[in-house]
N, C-alpha and C positions, 0 to 999 in steps of 0.2 A: 618415479615421476608419472609414468604411464599408468601404473596401478592406482595412484592417487586420483588421477583424472577419471579413470573408469569408476572408482568408488564414488566420486563426487557426482558423476553423471547419473549413476544408478540411484543415489540417494535423492537427487532431484526428481527423477522419474517416479520413484517410490512415493515421494512427497506429493507429486501431482496425482497419482492414483489414490492416495489417502484422501486428499481434498475432494477428488471426484466422488469417491464413495460417501464421504461426509455430506457432500452436496445433495446426493440423492436422499440420504436419511433426513437431512434438514428440510429439504423441499417437501418431503412427505409429511413431516411434523408441522411445517408451516401451513400446509393446506388445511390442517385441522384447527390450528390455534391462533393464527396471526392475521393482522390487517394487511391490506394491499401494500401500504407503505413499508411495513415491516418486511414483507416478502421481497420487495424491490431492494431494500437495504441489504438484507442477508444474501440474496442472490448476487448482487453487485460485489459484495465483500468476498464471497467464495470465488467468483469469476476472476476478480483481481488477484487473489492469492494463487489460483491455478495458472493464470497468465504469468505470474512471477516465476513459478516453478518451471514452466515450459520455456520461457525466455532464458532463464538461467541455465537450463539444460542445453539449449541451443548454443549459448555463449561458451560453455565449458566443452562442448563437443567440437565446435567449428572455429573457435578463435585462434587456434594455433596454426592455421593454414598459411597466413601471411600477415604482414603489418596492417594492410588495408582491411582484411577480414577481421583482425583483432579489433580495430577501431569501430568497425560496423557492428560486430556482435557485442562489443562492450556497450554501445548505445542501446542495443536491445536489452541487455542485462540491466542497465540503469533504468530503462523504461519499466521493467518488471519490478524493480525496487520502488520506483515512483508510484506504480499502481498499488503496491502493498501499503506504502505510507498513506496514500490517498484513501484506501479502503479503511485503514485503521482510524484515521482522523474522522472520516465521514461517519463511521459507525459509532465512534465514541461521542462525537458531537451530537449526532442524531438522538442517542439515548440519554446523554447527560443533560441536554437542554430540551427534553421532551415537552415540557410545559411552557417553554419560552420561545415561541416561534420566531420573534425578531432576532434574538441572540443566536438561535440555531441557524437561521438563514444568513446572518452576518458571518458567522464562523465558517459555514459551508462555502460561502462566496469567497472568503479570503483564502481558505485552503485550496479551493478550486483555482483561484488566480495564481497561487504559488505553484500548484501542480502544472498548470499550463506553462508558466515561466520555466520551470524545471525541464519540461519536455522540449520547449523551444531551444534551450541551451544545449540539448543533446543532439541537435541536428548537425550531422557531420560537415555539411557545406558551410556552416557558420564558423567553423574552426575555433570554437571557444576553448580556451585553455582548460585542461583537466582540473587544475586547482580551482578555477571558477565554478566548474560543474560540481565538484565535491563541496565547495563552500556553500553552494545553493542547497545541497542536501542537508548539510549541518545546520544551516539557518532554518530550514524547513522543520527539521527535527526539534530545534530549540523553540520554534514558534509554538509547538505543542504545549509548552509550559503555560502559555497565556490562557487558553481556554480552561486548562486544568485548574489554575489558580482562580479564575473567574467562577468556575463551577463550585469550587470549595467555598468561596465567599457566598455565592447564591444559596448554597445548602446550609449556611450558618456556621461554617468553620469546622474545626476538628471536634467540636462538641457533638456534632451530628454522627450517629453511629454508622451511617452509610459512608461518610467521608473517611472515618477511621478505618 
């Protein structure tokens, strides 16, 4: 059990260092080829993924101290997962609806609202049942199908080579 925990912690730390290195490479590349909006989206994406790795490492390192610590650090781990989901959705929506500002803004707003709701449910003082928290994440993941289908329709369906 202890060996598994150490391997898990080091894999998260390695993942964080990998994302940190990729961030420097990407930021260097972005300074040459990207618009300011693109730079913001990519930097936010990389920061969210790095935060996920760090918070997961903290959870796996300190959650075994007590039940209270477990609940606290689980909330941090779920925050990291929420940040990753948020980054994935924002980047996908940003680039999928590049030419459709209204659709892009609508989906970014709805994903942002779901993100904030998921974060509020994680507040330990609210004592939200863990099944409700998990159901929120499942619903949020399922919501991703809606903009995907919408994008497929906007692009002309499966006849479009990009959709295929």
